[in-house]
LUMFIVO-52758 format. One record per atom (N, C-alpha, C, O): atom name; residue in three letters; x, y, z. Coordinates in nm, 2 decimals. Atoms other than C-alpha are relative to their C-alpha. Example, Ala and Ser with C-alpha at 12.3 -4.5 7.8 and 13.67 -1.06 7.14 Angstrom:
2
+----+-----+--------+--------+--------+
! at !  aa !     c1 !     c2 !     c3 !
+----+-----+--------+--------+--------+
!  N ! ala !   0.09 !  -0.12 !   0.00 !
! CA ! ala !   1.23 !  -0.45 !   0.78 !
!  C ! ala !   0.09 !   0.12 !   0.00 !
!  O ! ala !   0.19 !   0.12 !   0.07 !
!  N ! ser !  -0.09 !  -0.11 !   0.00 !
! CA ! ser !   1.37 !  -0.11 !   0.71 !
!  C ! ser !  -0.08 !   0.11 !   0.08 !
!  O ! ser !  -0.03 !   0.22 !   0.09 !
+----+-----+--------+--------+--------+
END
This chain:
103
+----+-----+--------+--------+--------+
! at !  aa !     c1 !     c2 !     c3 !
+----+-----+--------+--------+--------+
!  N ! met !  -0.08 !  -0.09 !  -0.09 !
! CA ! met !  -1.76 !   4.15 !  -3.61 !
!  C ! met !  -0.09 !   0.10 !   0.06 !
!  O ! met !  -0.16 !   0.17 !  -0.01 !
!  N ! ile !   0.08 !  -0.10 !  -0.07 !
! CA ! ile !  -1.91 !   4.37 !  -3.35 !
!  C ! ile !   0.08 !   0.13 !   0.00 !
!  O ! ile !   0.20 !   0.13 !   0.00 !
!  N ! asn !  -0.07 !  -0.13 !  -0.01 !
! CA ! asn !  -1.83 !   4.74 !  -3.34 !
!  C ! asn !   0.03 !   0.03 !   0.15 !
!  O ! asn !  -0.03 !  -0.02 !   0.24 !
!  N ! cys !  -0.05 !  -0.03 !  -0.14 !
! CA ! cys !  -1.64 !   4.87 !  -3.04 !
!  C ! cys !  -0.11 !   0.07 !   0.08 !
!  O ! cys !  -0.13 !   0.05 !   0.20 !
!  N ! arg !   0.10 !  -0.08 !  -0.07 !
! CA ! arg !  -1.92 !   5.12 !  -2.95 !
!  C ! arg !  -0.11 !  -0.09 !   0.05 !
!  O ! arg !  -0.19 !  -0.04 !   0.13 !
!  N ! asp !   0.11 !   0.09 !  -0.05 !
! CA ! asp !  -2.16 !   4.82 !  -2.91 !
!  C ! asp !   0.05 !  -0.09 !   0.10 !
!  O ! asp !  -0.04 !  -0.17 !   0.16 !
!  N ! cys !  -0.06 !   0.10 !  -0.10 !
! CA ! cys !  -1.93 !   4.63 !  -2.67 !
!  C ! cys !  -0.02 !   0.06 !   0.14 !
!  O ! cys !  -0.02 !   0.18 !   0.16 !
!  N ! glu !   0.02 !  -0.04 !  -0.14 !
! CA ! glu !  -1.99 !   4.64 !  -2.30 !
!  C ! glu !   0.13 !   0.05 !   0.07 !
!  O ! glu !   0.12 !   0.12 !   0.17 !
!  N ! his !  -0.13 !  -0.04 !  -0.06 !
! CA ! his !  -1.62 !   4.71 !  -2.24 !
!  C ! his !   0.04 !   0.14 !  -0.06 !
!  O ! his !   0.15 !   0.19 !  -0.02 !
!  N ! tyr !  -0.04 !  -0.13 !   0.07 !
! CA ! tyr !  -1.62 !   5.03 !  -2.45 !
!  C ! tyr !  -0.06 !   0.11 !   0.09 !
!  O ! tyr !  -0.17 !   0.11 !   0.13 !
!  N ! his !   0.04 !  -0.11 !  -0.08 !
! CA ! his !  -1.63 !   5.36 !  -2.26 !
!  C ! his !   0.05 !   0.13 !  -0.07 !
!  O ! his !   0.17 !   0.13 !  -0.11 !
!  N ! arg !  -0.04 !  -0.13 !   0.05 !
! CA ! arg !  -1.62 !   5.72 !  -2.38 !
!  C ! arg !  -0.03 !   0.11 !   0.11 !
!  O ! arg !  -0.14 !   0.11 !   0.15 !
!  N ! asp !   0.02 !  -0.09 !  -0.11 !
! CA ! asp !  -1.57 !   6.00 !  -2.13 !
!  C ! asp !  -0.05 !   0.13 !  -0.06 !
!  O ! asp !  -0.07 !   0.15 !  -0.18 !
!  N ! glu !   0.06 !  -0.13 !   0.05 !
! CA ! glu !  -1.70 !   6.36 !  -2.15 !
!  C ! glu !   0.09 !   0.08 !  -0.09 !
!  O ! glu !   0.04 !   0.16 !  -0.17 !
!  N ! lys !  -0.09 !  -0.07 !   0.09 !
! CA ! lys !  -1.39 !   6.48 !  -2.33 !
!  C ! lys !   0.01 !  -0.07 !  -0.14 !
!  O ! lys !   0.09 !  -0.03 !  -0.22 !
!  N ! gly !   0.00 !   0.07 !   0.12 !
! CA ! gly !  -1.44 !   6.22 !  -2.60 !
!  C ! gly !   0.11 !  -0.11 !  -0.01 !
!  O ! gly !   0.13 !  -0.17 !  -0.11 !
!  N ! arg !  -0.11 !   0.11 !   0.00 !
! CA ! arg !  -1.15 !   5.99 !  -2.50 !
!  C ! arg !  -0.06 !  -0.13 !   0.01 !
!  O ! arg !  -0.16 !  -0.15 !   0.09 !
!  N ! ile !   0.05 !   0.13 !   0.00 !
! CA ! ile !  -1.21 !   5.63 !  -2.56 !
!  C ! ile !   0.09 !  -0.09 !   0.09 !
!  O ! ile !   0.21 !  -0.08 !   0.10 !
!  N ! ser !  -0.07 !   0.10 !  -0.08 !
! CA ! ser !  -1.12 !   5.36 !  -2.31 !
!  C ! ser !  -0.07 !  -0.13 !   0.00 !
!  O ! ser !  -0.19 !  -0.14 !  -0.02 !
!  N ! phe !   0.05 !   0.13 !  -0.01 !
! CA ! phe !  -1.17 !   4.99 !  -2.28 !
!  C ! phe !   0.02 !  -0.06 !   0.13 !
!  O ! phe !   0.13 !  -0.05 !   0.19 !
!  N ! ser !  -0.02 !   0.07 !  -0.12 !
! CA ! ser !  -1.22 !   4.79 !  -1.97 !
!  C ! ser !   0.03 !  -0.15 !  -0.02 !
!  O ! ser !   0.03 !  -0.23 !   0.08 !
!  N ! cys !  -0.02 !   0.14 !   0.03 !
! CA ! cys !  -1.15 !   4.46 !  -2.14 !
!  C ! cys !   0.15 !  -0.04 !   0.04 !
!  O ! cys !   0.24 !   0.05 !   0.03 !
!  N ! asp !  -0.13 !   0.06 !  -0.03 !
! CA ! asp !  -0.85 !   4.24 !  -2.04 !
!  C ! asp !   0.03 !  -0.09 !  -0.11 !
!  O ! asp !  -0.04 !  -0.19 !  -0.14 !
!  N ! pro !  -0.03 !   0.08 !   0.12 !
! CA ! pro !  -0.67 !   4.09 !  -2.34 !
!  C ! pro !   0.03 !  -0.15 !   0.04 !
!  O ! pro !   0.03 !  -0.23 !  -0.05 !
!  N ! phe !  -0.03 !   0.14 !  -0.04 !
! CA ! phe !  -0.60 !   3.77 !  -2.13 !
!  C ! phe !  -0.12 !  -0.07 !   0.04 !
!  O ! phe !  -0.12 !  -0.20 !   0.05 !
!  N ! thr !   0.12 !   0.07 !  -0.05 !
! CA ! thr !  -0.95 !   3.70 !  -2.02 !
!  C ! thr !  -0.13 !   0.02 !  -0.08 !
!  O ! thr !  -0.20 !  -0.08 !  -0.10 !
!  N ! asn !   0.13 !  -0.02 !   0.06 !
! CA ! asn !  -1.24 !   3.86 !  -2.20 !
!  C ! asn !   0.00 !   0.08 !  -0.13 !
!  O ! asn !  -0.09 !   0.16 !  -0.16 !
!  N ! ile !   0.00 !  -0.05 !   0.13 !
! CA ! ile !  -1.15 !   3.96 !  -2.55 !
!  C ! ile !  -0.10 !  -0.08 !  -0.08 !
!  O ! ile !  -0.10 !  -0.21 !  -0.08 !
!  N ! lys !   0.11 !   0.07 !   0.07 !
! CA ! lys !  -1.45 !   3.88 !  -2.77 !
!  C ! lys !   0.04 !  -0.05 !  -0.14 !
!  O ! lys !   0.00 !  -0.16 !  -0.19 !
!  N ! glu !  -0.04 !   0.03 !   0.14 !
! CA ! glu !  -1.29 !   3.88 !  -3.12 !
!  C ! glu !   0.15 !   0.03 !  -0.02 !
!  O ! glu !   0.20 !   0.11 !   0.06 !
!  N ! pro !  -0.14 !  -0.03 !   0.02 !
! CA ! pro !  -0.94 !   3.87 !  -3.26 !
!  C ! pro !   0.03 !   0.15 !  -0.04 !
!  O ! pro !   0.14 !   0.20 !   0.00 !
!  N ! gln !  -0.02 !  -0.14 !   0.03 !
! CA ! gln !  -0.98 !   4.22 !  -3.39 !
!  C ! gln !   0.00 !   0.09 !   0.12 !
!  O ! gln !   0.06 !   0.20 !   0.12 !
!  N ! cys !  -0.01 !  -0.08 !  -0.12 !
! CA ! cys !  -1.04 !   4.34 !  -3.04 !
!  C ! cys !   0.14 !   0.01 !   0.06 !
!  O ! cys !   0.18 !   0.11 !   0.11 !
!  N ! leu !  -0.13 !   0.00 !  -0.05 !
! CA ! leu !  -0.69 !   4.25 !  -2.95 !
!  C ! leu !   0.09 !   0.10 !  -0.08 !
!  O ! leu !   0.17 !   0.17 !  -0.02 !
!  N ! leu !  -0.07 !  -0.10 !   0.08 !
! CA ! leu !  -0.55 !   4.45 !  -3.24 !
!  C ! leu !  -0.04 !   0.14 !   0.04 !
!  O ! leu !   0.05 !   0.23 !   0.05 !
!  N ! lys !   0.05 !  -0.13 !  -0.04 !
! CA ! lys !  -0.76 !   4.75 !  -3.14 !
!  C ! lys !   0.06 !   0.04 !   0.14 !
!  O ! lys !   0.10 !   0.15 !   0.17 !
!  N ! trp !  -0.05 !  -0.02 !  -0.13 !
! CA ! trp !  -0.65 !   4.71 !  -2.78 !
!  C ! trp !   0.15 !   0.04 !   0.00 !
!  O ! trp !   0.20 !   0.13 !   0.07 !
!  N ! gln !  -0.14 !  -0.03 !   0.02 !
! CA ! gln !  -0.28 !   4.71 !  -2.89 !
!  C ! gln !   0.02 !   0.14 !  -0.05 !
!  O ! gln !   0.11 !   0.21 !  -0.01 !
!  N ! leu !  -0.01 !  -0.14 !   0.05 !
! CA ! leu !  -0.33 !   5.03 !  -3.09 !
!  C ! leu !  -0.03 !   0.10 !   0.11 !
!  O ! leu !   0.04 !   0.20 !   0.11 !
!  N ! ile !   0.03 !  -0.10 !  -0.11 !
! CA ! ile !  -0.49 !   5.20 !  -2.79 !
!  C ! ile !   0.12 !   0.01 !   0.10 !
!  O ! ile !   0.16 !   0.12 !   0.14 !
!  N ! lys !  -0.11 !   0.00 !  -0.09 !
! CA ! lys !  -0.20 !   5.10 !  -2.57 !
!  C ! lys !   0.12 !   0.07 !  -0.06 !
!  O ! lys !   0.19 !   0.14 !   0.01 !
!  N ! ile !  -0.11 !  -0.07 !   0.06 !
! CA ! ile !   0.06 !   5.22 !  -2.82 !
!  C ! ile !  -0.03 !   0.15 !   0.00 !
!  O ! ile !   0.06 !   0.23 !   0.02 !
!  N ! asn !   0.03 !  -0.14 !   0.00 !
! CA ! asn !  -0.13 !   5.55 !  -2.84 !
!  C ! asn !   0.02 !   0.06 !   0.14 !
!  O ! asn !   0.07 !   0.17 !   0.15 !
!  N ! gln !  -0.02 !  -0.05 !  -0.14 !
! CA ! gln !  -0.12 !   5.58 !  -2.46 !
!  C ! gln !   0.15 !   0.02 !   0.03 !
!  O ! gln !   0.19 !   0.11 !   0.09 !
!  N ! met !  -0.15 !  -0.01 !  -0.02 !
! CA ! met !   0.26 !   5.52 !  -2.47 !
!  C ! met !   0.05 !   0.12 !  -0.07 !
!  O ! met !   0.13 !   0.19 !  -0.01 !
!  N ! val !  -0.04 !  -0.12 !   0.07 !
! CA ! val !   0.30 !   5.79 !  -2.73 !
!  C ! val !  -0.04 !   0.13 !   0.07 !
!  O ! val !   0.04 !   0.22 !   0.08 !
!  N ! glu !   0.05 !  -0.12 !  -0.08 !
! CA ! glu !   0.09 !   6.04 !  -2.53 !
!  C ! glu !   0.09 !   0.02 !   0.12 !
!  O ! glu !   0.12 !   0.13 !   0.15 !
!  N ! ala !  -0.09 !  -0.02 !  -0.12 !
! CA ! ala !   0.30 !   5.97 !  -2.22 !
!  C ! ala !   0.14 !   0.05 !  -0.04 !
!  O ! ala !   0.19 !   0.13 !   0.03 !
!  N ! tyr !  -0.13 !  -0.04 !   0.04 !
! CA ! tyr !   0.62 !   6.01 !  -2.41 !
!  C ! tyr !   0.00 !   0.15 !  -0.04 !
!  O ! tyr !   0.09 !   0.23 !  -0.01 !
!  N ! gln !   0.01 !  -0.14 !   0.04 !
! CA ! gln !   0.50 !   6.34 !  -2.56 !
!  C ! gln !  -0.01 !   0.09 !   0.12 !
!  O ! gln !   0.04 !   0.20 !   0.12 !
!  N ! ala !   0.01 !  -0.07 !  -0.13 !
! CA ! ala !   0.40 !   6.46 !  -2.21 !
!  C ! ala !   0.14 !   0.02 !   0.07 !
!  O ! ala !   0.17 !   0.12 !   0.12 !
!  N ! thr !  -0.14 !  -0.01 !  -0.06 !
! CA ! thr !   0.75 !   6.38 !  -2.09 !
!  C ! thr !   0.09 !   0.10 !  -0.07 !
!  O ! thr !   0.16 !   0.17 !  -0.01 !
!  N ! leu !  -0.08 !  -0.09 !   0.07 !
! CA ! leu !   0.91 !   6.57 !  -2.37 !
!  C ! leu !  -0.04 !   0.15 !   0.03 !
!  O ! leu !   0.05 !   0.23 !   0.04 !
!  N ! val !   0.05 !  -0.14 !  -0.04 !
! CA ! val !   0.69 !   6.88 !  -2.29 !
!  C ! val !   0.06 !   0.04 !   0.13 !
!  O ! val !   0.10 !   0.15 !   0.15 !
!  N ! tyr !  -0.05 !  -0.02 !  -0.13 !
! CA ! tyr !   0.80 !   6.85 !  -1.93 !
!  C ! tyr !   0.15 !   0.03 !  -0.01 !
!  O ! tyr !   0.20 !   0.12 !   0.06 !
!  N ! tyr !  -0.14 !  -0.02 !   0.01 !
! CA ! tyr !   1.17 !   6.82 !  -2.03 !
!  C ! tyr !   0.03 !   0.14 !  -0.07 !
!  O ! tyr !   0.13 !   0.20 !  -0.03 !
!  N ! lys !  -0.02 !  -0.13 !   0.06 !
! CA ! lys !   1.14 !   7.13 !  -2.25 !
!  C ! lys !  -0.02 !   0.11 !   0.10 !
!  O ! lys !   0.05 !   0.22 !   0.09 !
!  N ! lys !   0.02 !  -0.09 !  -0.11 !
! CA ! lys !   1.01 !   7.32 !  -1.95 !
!  C ! lys !   0.12 !   0.00 !   0.09 !
!  O ! lys !   0.16 !   0.11 !   0.14 !
!  N ! leu !  -0.11 !   0.01 !  -0.09 !
! CA ! leu !   1.30 !   7.20 !  -1.74 !
!  C ! leu !   0.13 !   0.04 !  -0.06 !
!  O ! leu !   0.22 !   0.08 !   0.01 !
!  N ! gly !  -0.13 !  -0.03 !   0.07 !
! CA ! gly !   1.57 !   7.27 !  -2.00 !
!  C ! gly !   0.06 !   0.14 !   0.04 !
!  O ! gly !   0.17 !   0.14 !   0.08 !
!  N ! pro !  -0.06 !  -0.13 !  -0.04 !
! CA ! pro !   1.61 !   7.65 !  -1.93 !
!  C ! pro !   0.03 !   0.01 !   0.14 !
!  O ! pro !   0.13 !   0.07 !   0.18 !
!  N ! met !  -0.03 !   0.00 !  -0.14 !
! CA ! met !   1.60 !   7.59 !  -1.56 !
!  C ! met !   0.13 !  -0.07 !   0.03 !
!  O ! met !   0.21 !  -0.03 !   0.11 !
!  N ! gln !  -0.12 !   0.08 !  -0.02 !
! CA ! gln !   1.87 !   7.33 !  -1.58 !
!  C ! gln !   0.12 !   0.08 !  -0.05 !
!  O ! gln !   0.22 !   0.08 !   0.02 !
!  N ! asp !  -0.11 !  -0.08 !   0.05 !
! CA ! asp !   2.09 !   7.56 !  -1.79 !
!  C ! asp !   0.03 !   0.11 !   0.10 !
!  O ! asp !   0.15 !   0.13 !   0.13 !
!  N ! lys !  -0.03 !  -0.10 !  -0.10 !
! CA ! lys !   2.05 !   7.84 !  -1.53 !
!  C ! lys !   0.07 !  -0.06 !   0.12 !
!  O ! lys !   0.16 !   0.00 !   0.18 !
!  N ! leu !  -0.06 !   0.06 !  -0.12 !
! CA ! leu !   2.13 !   7.60 !  -1.25 !
!  C ! leu !   0.14 !  -0.04 !  -0.03 !
!  O ! leu !   0.23 !  -0.02 !   0.06 !
!  N ! phe !  -0.14 !   0.03 !   0.04 !
! CA ! phe !   2.44 !   7.47 !  -1.43 !
!  C ! phe !   0.09 !   0.12 !   0.00 !
!  O ! phe !   0.20 !   0.11 !   0.05 !
!  N ! lys !  -0.08 !  -0.12 !   0.01 !
! CA ! lys !   2.56 !   7.82 !  -1.49 !
!  C ! lys !   0.03 !   0.05 !   0.14 !
!  O ! lys !   0.14 !   0.10 !   0.18 !
!  N ! ala !  -0.01 !  -0.04 !  -0.14 !
! CA ! ala !   2.50 !   7.91 !  -1.12 !
!  C ! ala !   0.10 !  -0.08 !   0.07 !
!  O ! ala !   0.19 !  -0.03 !   0.15 !
!  N ! val !  -0.10 !   0.10 !  -0.07 !
! CA ! val !   2.69 !   7.60 !  -1.00 !
!  C ! val !   0.14 !   0.03 !  -0.05 !
!  O ! val !   0.23 !   0.03 !   0.03 !
!  N ! glu !  -0.13 !  -0.03 !   0.06 !
! CA ! glu !   2.98 !   7.67 !  -1.24 !
!  C ! glu !   0.05 !   0.13 !   0.06 !
!  O ! glu !   0.17 !   0.14 !   0.09 !
!  N ! arg !  -0.04 !  -0.13 !  -0.05 !
! CA ! arg !   2.99 !   8.03 !  -1.12 !
!  C ! arg !   0.05 !  -0.01 !   0.15 !
!  O ! arg !   0.15 !   0.04 !   0.19 !
!  N ! glu !  -0.03 !   0.02 !  -0.14 !
! CA ! glu !   2.99 !   7.92 !  -0.75 !
!  C ! glu !   0.13 !  -0.08 !   0.01 !
!  O ! glu !   0.22 !  -0.05 !   0.10 !
!  N ! leu !  -0.12 !   0.08 !   0.00 !
! CA ! leu !   3.26 !   7.66 !  -0.82 !
!  C ! leu !   0.12 !   0.09 !  -0.03 !
!  O ! leu !   0.23 !   0.08 !   0.03 !
!  N ! gly !  -0.11 !  -0.10 !   0.04 !
! CA ! gly !   3.47 !   7.93 !  -0.99 !
!  C ! gly !   0.04 !   0.09 !   0.11 !
!  O ! gly !   0.15 !   0.12 !   0.13 !
!  N ! asp !  -0.03 !  -0.09 !  -0.11 !
! CA ! asp !   3.43 !   8.16 !  -0.70 !
!  C ! asp !   0.07 !  -0.07 !   0.11 !
!  O ! asp !   0.16 !  -0.01 !   0.18 !
!  N ! met !  -0.07 !   0.08 !  -0.10 !
! CA ! met !   3.53 !   7.89 !  -0.46 !
!  C ! met !   0.15 !  -0.02 !  -0.03 !
!  O ! met !   0.24 !  -0.01 !   0.05 !
!  N ! glu !  -0.14 !   0.02 !   0.04 !
! CA ! glu !   3.85 !   7.82 !  -0.66 !
!  C ! glu !   0.07 !   0.13 !   0.01 !
!  O ! glu !   0.19 !   0.13 !   0.06 !
!  N ! asp !  -0.07 !  -0.13 !  -0.01 !
! CA ! asp !   3.93 !   8.19 !  -0.68 !
!  C ! asp !   0.02 !   0.04 !   0.14 !
!  O ! asp !   0.13 !   0.10 !   0.18 !
!  N ! ser !  -0.02 !  -0.03 !  -0.14 !
! CA ! ser !   3.88 !   8.23 !  -0.31 !
!  C ! ser !   0.11 !  -0.08 !   0.07 !
!  O ! ser !   0.17 !  -0.04 !   0.17 !
!  N ! glu !  -0.10 !   0.08 !  -0.05 !
! CA ! glu !   4.12 !   7.95 !  -0.24 !
!  C ! glu !   0.14 !   0.02 !  -0.07 !
!  O ! glu !   0.24 !  -0.04 !  -0.02 !
!  N ! asn !  -0.13 !  -0.02 !   0.07 !
! CA ! asn !   4.39 !   8.07 !  -0.48 !
!  C ! asn !   0.10 !   0.07 !   0.08 !
!  O ! asn !   0.22 !   0.04 !   0.07 !
!  N ! trp !  -0.10 !  -0.07 !  -0.09 !
! CA ! trp !   4.55 !   8.29 !  -0.22 !
!  C ! trp !   0.08 !  -0.10 !   0.08 !
!  O ! trp !   0.20 !  -0.07 !   0.11 !
!  N ! lys !  -0.07 !   0.10 !  -0.07 !
! CA ! lys !   4.64 !   7.98 !  -0.03 !
!  C ! lys !   0.12 !  -0.06 !  -0.08 !
!  O ! lys !   0.23 !  -0.08 !  -0.03 !
!  N ! tyr !  -0.10 !   0.07 !   0.08 !
! CA ! tyr !   4.82 !   7.82 !  -0.31 !
!  C ! tyr !   0.11 !   0.09 !  -0.06 !
!  O ! tyr !   0.22 !   0.05 !  -0.07 !
!  N ! thr !  -0.11 !  -0.09 !   0.05 !
! CA ! thr !   5.00 !   8.12 !  -0.45 !
!  C ! thr !   0.10 !   0.03 !   0.11 !
!  O ! thr !   0.22 !   0.04 !   0.08 !
!  N ! glu !  -0.10 !  -0.03 !  -0.10 !
! CA ! glu !   5.15 !   8.20 !  -0.11 !
!  C ! glu !   0.09 !  -0.12 !   0.03 !
!  O ! glu !   0.21 !  -0.11 !   0.05 !
!  N ! glu !  -0.08 !   0.12 !  -0.02 !
! CA ! glu !   5.25 !   7.84 !  -0.06 !
!  C ! glu !   0.10 !  -0.02 !  -0.11 !
!  O ! glu !   0.21 !  -0.06 !  -0.08 !
!  N ! glu !  -0.09 !   0.01 !   0.11 !
! CA ! glu !   5.40 !   7.83 !  -0.40 !
!  C ! glu !   0.12 !   0.10 !   0.01 !
!  O ! glu !   0.23 !   0.07 !  -0.02 !
!  N ! asp !  -0.10 !  -0.11 !  -0.02 !
! CA ! asp !   5.59 !   8.16 !  -0.33 !
!  C ! asp !   0.10 !  -0.05 !   0.11 !
!  O ! asp !   0.22 !  -0.03 !   0.09 !
!  N ! glu !  -0.09 !   0.04 !  -0.11 !
! CA ! glu !   5.72 !   8.02 !   0.00 !
!  C ! glu !   0.09 !  -0.12 !  -0.04 !
!  O ! glu !   0.20 !  -0.12 !  -0.01 !
!  N ! asp !  -0.08 !   0.12 !   0.05 !
! CA ! asp !   5.83 !   7.69 !  -0.17 !
!  C ! asp !   0.11 !   0.05 !  -0.09 !
!  O ! asp !   0.22 !   0.00 !  -0.08 !
!  N ! glu !  -0.10 !  -0.05 !   0.09 !
! CA ! glu !   6.01 !   7.89 !  -0.44 !
!  C ! glu !   0.11 !   0.07 !   0.08 !
!  O ! glu !   0.23 !   0.05 !   0.05 !
!  N ! glu !  -0.10 !  -0.06 !  -0.08 !
! CA ! glu !   6.19 !   8.10 !  -0.17 !
!  C ! glu !   0.08 !  -0.10 !   0.07 !
!  O ! glu !   0.20 !  -0.08 !   0.08 !
!  N ! gln !  -0.08 !   0.10 !  -0.07 !
! CA ! gln !   6.29 !   7.80 !   0.02 !
!  C ! gln !   0.09 !  -0.08 !  -0.09 !
!  O ! gln !   0.21 !  -0.11 !  -0.06 !
!  N ! gln !  -0.09 !   0.07 !   0.10 !
! CA ! gln !   6.43 !   7.63 !  -0.29 !
!  C ! gln !   0.11 !   0.10 !  -0.03 !
!  O ! gln !   0.23 !   0.05 !  -0.05 !
!  N ! asp !  -0.11 !  -0.09 !   0.03 !
! CA ! asp !   6.62 !   7.95 !  -0.37 !
!  C ! asp !   0.10 !   0.01 !   0.11 !
!  O ! asp !   0.22 !   0.01 !   0.09 !
!  N ! gln !  -0.09 !  -0.01 !  -0.11 !
! CA ! gln !   6.76 !   7.97 !  -0.02 !
!  C ! gln !   0.09 !  -0.13 !   0.01 !
!  O ! gln !   0.20 !  -0.12 !   0.05 !
!  N ! glu !  -0.07 !   0.13 !  -0.01 !
! CA ! glu !   6.86 !   7.60 !  -0.03 !
!  C ! glu !   0.11 !  -0.01 !  -0.11 !
!  O ! glu !   0.22 !  -0.07 !  -0.09 !
!  N ! glu !  -0.10 !   0.00 !   0.11 !
! CA ! glu !   7.04 !   7.65 !  -0.36 !
!  C ! glu !   0.11 !   0.10 !   0.02 !
!  O ! glu !   0.22 !   0.07 !  -0.04 !
!  N ! glu !  -0.11 !  -0.10 !  -0.01 !
! CA ! glu !   7.24 !   7.96 !  -0.26 !
!  C ! glu !   0.12 !  -0.05 !   0.08 !
!  O ! glu !   0.23 !  -0.02 !   0.03 !
!  N ! pro !  -0.13 !   0.04 !  -0.07 !
! CA ! pro !   7.48 !   7.80 !   0.00 !
!  C ! pro !   0.09 !  -0.09 !  -0.09 !
!  O ! pro !   0.21 !  -0.09 !  -0.05 !
!  N ! arg !  -0.08 !   0.09 !   0.08 !
! CA ! arg !   7.61 !   7.56 !  -0.26 !
!  C ! arg !   0.10 !   0.08 !  -0.07 !
!  O ! arg !   0.18 !   0.02 !  -0.15 !
+----+-----+--------+--------+--------+
END
């Protein structure tokens, strides 16, 4: 079995991250290479998921503020339209009272 660091598909960048340029469908040299490749891909998926979680944690407080602002605006809109409904309800009640009196 050859070591990964001796393989031509092995690359390490200046930050120490390891990457492979091998394709599991065409140029895997040994069966263990496929297992290592799978571990690297799983690790990449976990890192991407963790980055997504960090991003969501940053967005959480902003979303809360946005929802509160929208709720406040909707409440203000409902309050500003209440005068229409209260006058209409009062007029409807007066009309019903007037209709009931002649009987």
